C-alpha positions in Angstrom: -19.5 -43.7 -25.3 -20.3 -43.1 -28.7 -21.5 -46.0 -31.1 -21.2 -43.9 -34.1 -19.1 -40.4 -34.9 -21.5 -37.6 -34.4 -22.0 -35.4 -37.6 -19.8 -32.2 -36.7 -18.3 -33.4 -33.7 -18.9 -32.5 -30.3 -19.5 -29.5 -28.0 -18.0 -29.6 -24.8 -17.9 -27.9 -21.7 -15.5 -29.0 -19.3 -14.7 -27.3 -15.6 -12.5 -28.0 -12.8 -13.2 -28.2 -9.0 -13.1 -24.7 -7.5 -10.6 -24.5 -4.5 -11.2 -23.6 -0.8 -10.3 -20.5 0.2 -7.6 -19.7 3.3 -8.1 -20.1 6.7 -7.5 -17.3 9.3 -7.9 -14.1 7.4 -8.0 -16.0 4.5 -7.9 -15.1 0.5 -10.7 -16.7 -1.8 -10.2 -19.8 -3.2 -9.7 -19.8 -7.2 -12.8 -20.7 -9.5 -12.2 -24.0 -11.5 -10.4 -23.9 -14.9 -12.8 -23.5 -17.9 -12.7 -24.8 -21.4 -15.2 -25.2 -24.0 -15.3 -25.5 -27.4 -17.7 -27.0 -30.6 -16.9 -29.3 -33.6 -14.0 -31.6 -31.3 -13.7 -34.9 -33.4 -14.3 -38.0 -31.4 -14.5 -41.7 -32.2 -16.7 -44.4 -32.3 -15.6 -45.6 -28.6 -15.8 -45.0 -25.0 -14.5 -42.2 -23.3 -13.3 -41.7 -19.4 -14.4 -38.8 -18.4 -13.4 -37.0 -15.1 -15.1 -34.3 -13.0 -12.6 -32.8 -10.5 -14.0 -32.4 -6.5 -13.8 -29.1 -5.0 -10.8 -29.0 -2.3 -11.3 -28.1 1.6 -10.6 -24.7 2.5 -7.4 -24.1 4.6 -7.7 -24.1 8.6 -6.0 -21.3 10.5 -2.6 -21.6 12.8 -1.6 -18.6 15.1 1.3 -17.6 13.3 1.8 -16.8 9.6 1.0 -19.9 6.9 0.6 -21.9 10.3 -2.2 -24.5 10.4 -3.3 -26.4 7.5 -2.7 -24.8 4.2 -5.5 -25.3 1.1 -5.3 -27.4 -1.5 -5.8 -27.0 -4.9 -9.3 -28.1 -6.7 -9.6 -31.4 -8.7 -8.9 -31.9 -12.6 -11.6 -32.1 -15.0 -10.8 -34.4 -18.2 -12.7 -35.4 -21.0 -10.5 -37.0 -23.7 -7.5 -35.0 -24.3 -8.7 -31.8 -22.5 -8.1 -31.1 -19.5 -9.0 -28.0 -17.0 -7.0 -27.5 -14.3 -8.1 -27.1 -10.7 -8.5 -24.0 -9.0 -5.3 -22.1 -6.8 -6.3 -22.4 -3.2 -6.8 -18.9 -1.0 -3.9 -18.3 1.0 -3.9 -18.4 4.7 -2.7 -15.7 7.0 0.3 -13.4 5.6 0.8 -15.9 2.1 0.2 -15.5 -1.2 -2.4 -17.0 -2.9 -1.7 -20.1 -5.2 -1.8 -20.8 -8.9 -4.4 -22.5 -10.8 -7.4 -22.7 -13.3 -8.2 -19.8 -12.1 -5.4 -18.1 -9.1 -6.2 -17.9 -5.2 -6.6 -14.6 -3.2 -4.1 -13.4 -1.5 -4.2 -13.1 3.0 -4.5 -9.8 4.8 -0.7 -9.2 6.1 1.1 -7.2 9.0 4.1 -8.1 7.3 3.9 -7.2 3.3 1.4 -6.7 0.8 0.5 -10.4 -1.0 -0.5 -10.9 -3.9 -3.0 -13.4 -5.6 -1.9 -16.8 -7.4 -1.1 -16.9 -11.3 -3.8 -18.5 -13.4 -2.3 -21.4 -15.2 -2.1 -22.5 -17.7 -3.3 -19.8 -19.5 -6.4 -19.6 -21.2 -8.5 -21.5 -18.3 -9.2 -18.5 -15.8 -8.0 -15.2 -14.3 -5.7 -14.5 -11.4 -6.6 -14.1 -8.0 -6.8 -10.7 -6.4 -3.9 -9.9 -4.0 -4.0 -7.8 -0.3 -2.4 -4.2 -0.3 -2.6 -2.2 3.0 -1.1 -3.7 5.7 -1.8 -3.8 9.5 -4.3 -6.0 11.4 -8.1 -4.6 11.9 -7.4 -2.4 8.8 -7.5 -5.0 5.8 -9.3 -7.3 3.9 -8.0 -10.3 1.8 -7.9 -10.9 -2.0 -10.8 -12.5 -3.7 -10.0 -15.5 -5.6 -10.0 -15.7 -9.4 -13.2 -16.1 -12.0 -13.1 -17.7 -15.5 -14.1 -14.3 -16.9 -12.7 -12.0 -14.5 -9.6 -11.5 -11.7 -10.7 -11.5 -8.1 -10.7 -8.0 -6.8 -7.6 -6.8 -4.5 -8.6 -6.7 -0.8 -7.8 -3.5 1.1 -8.9 -1.0 3.8 -12.4 -1.0 2.3 -12.5 -4.6 2.8 -12.5 -7.8 1.5 -12.2 -8.2 -2.3 -14.7 -9.9 -4.4 -14.7 -12.9 -6.1 -13.8 -12.9 -10.0 -17.1 -13.6 -12.2 -17.7 -16.9 -14.4 -18.5 -17.6 -17.9 -22.0 -18.3 -18.7 -22.8 -21.2 -21.2 -26.0 -22.3 -22.7 -24.9 -25.9 -23.4 -27.5 -27.8 -21.4 -30.4 -25.3 -22.7 -30.2 -22.3 -20.2 -27.7 -19.8 -19.7 -26.0 -20.9 -16.7 -22.7 -18.8 -15.3 -19.6 -21.0 -13.9 -16.3 -20.9 -12.3 -16.6 -17.9 -10.0 -14.1 -17.0 -7.7 -14.6 -16.8 -3.7 -14.6 -14.0 -2.0 -11.6 -12.8 0.4 -12.0 -12.2 4.5 -13.5 -9.2 5.8 -12.7 -7.5 9.2 -14.2 -4.6 11.7 -17.2 -3.7 9.4 -15.6 -3.5 6.1 -17.5 -4.4 2.7 -17.9 -8.2 2.9 -15.6 -10.0 -0.2 -18.6 -11.4 -1.9 -18.7 -14.6 -3.7 -18.0 -14.6 -7.8 -21.1 -14.9 -10.0 -20.9 -18.8 -11.3 -20.7 -20.1 -7.7 -18.2 -18.7 -5.5 -18.5 -18.5 -1.7 -18.6 -15.2 0.2 -15.5 -14.6 2.4 -16.3 -14.4 6.1 -16.8 -11.3 8.2 -14.5 -11.4 11.6 -15.2 -14.7 12.5 -16.0 -18.3 11.5 -16.0 -20.0 8.2 -16.4 -18.7 4.8 -19.2 -19.8 2.6 -18.3 -23.2 0.5 -18.6 -23.0 -3.0 -21.8 -24.2 -5.3 -21.5 -27.6 -6.6 -20.9 -28.4 -9.9 -19.9 -25.2 -10.9 -16.2 -25.1 -10.3 -16.7 -22.2 -7.7 -14.0 -21.3 -5.4 -14.7 -20.6 -1.5 -14.8 -17.8 0.3 -11.9 -16.9 2.7 -11.7 -17.8 6.8 -12.3 -15.4 9.7 -10.2 -14.0 12.0 -9.5 -17.2 14.3 -6.7 -18.9 14.6 -8.8 -22.4 14.0 -11.6 -20.6 11.5 -11.8 -22.0 8.1 -11.7 -21.6 4.2 -15.0 -22.4 2.1 -14.5 -25.6 0.6 -14.5 -25.3 -3.1 -17.4 -26.6 -5.4 -17.3 -29.9 -7.5 -16.9 -29.2 -11.4 -18.9 -30.7 -14.1 -18.3 -31.7 -17.9 -21.1 -31.6 -20.4 -20.9 -33.0 -23.9 -23.6 -31.7 -26.6 -23.6 -33.2 -29.9 -26.7 -34.1 -32.8 -27.7 -37.2 -32.6 -27.9 -39.4 -35.7 
C-alpha cells in the first residue's frame, strides 16, 4: 500500500508464470508475459498484487496428444496491469499453445506443427514449431521468450527457448522470462533453455528441466517415453520501485 502518492509515480516489472513443457517429445513451455514501465500513477491506497504460478508440464500418452496436456502459467497482476501466463508446450504431434509467450510445437510423424502465438501482443514472442517429419529424425520447438521467439525444432535437434529480457529494477541487471527448450532425439543438439530462467528440453527419455522460480521461465520439453513429462514452468514476479518521500 501507499500512504502517500509517490513523486513521479512508480516503476513496475510484472512477469507472469512460465508454462510447463510438453510431455512425450514435448515442445518447450513459453515464458510468462513481461510488462514494465516507469511513471505509472498510483493512489494513496492498498493494492492487491498477484504473482502468477508456473504450470506443471504435460505427461505423455500412447498416441497423439494422449496423456495429460499442460496448462498455461498463471497471470500476474498489479493495479490495472496484467501479464499473461506463458503458453504450454505441446505433447506429441500437436501445436504449442498461445500465451504471454507461446509454447513450442511438438515433433510429429504426420505434419509440421506450429508454435503457439504470443497473445496479447507486446508481452512476449511466439514459440518455435517443428519442421521435419518422422520419428528419430526431428526435435520439438522451443518456447518463446520475452525478447525472442522460440527456435524451430528440426533434424539438427530441439529448438532453443527464446531469450528473456534484462531489467535492473532491483539494482542488479537480471534476465527473466526465457522460454523452455524443445525435446531432442538420437544425438541431436540439445534444446537449451532461453536466457532468463528457461529450462532445457530432455534428450531421449526423462523429464524436461524446470523453469527457474521467480523468473517466469518456461519448462523444457519431456522425452520420448509415453510417461515422460515436461519440466514445470517457473513462477513469475512483481517488483514495484518508487522514490520514498
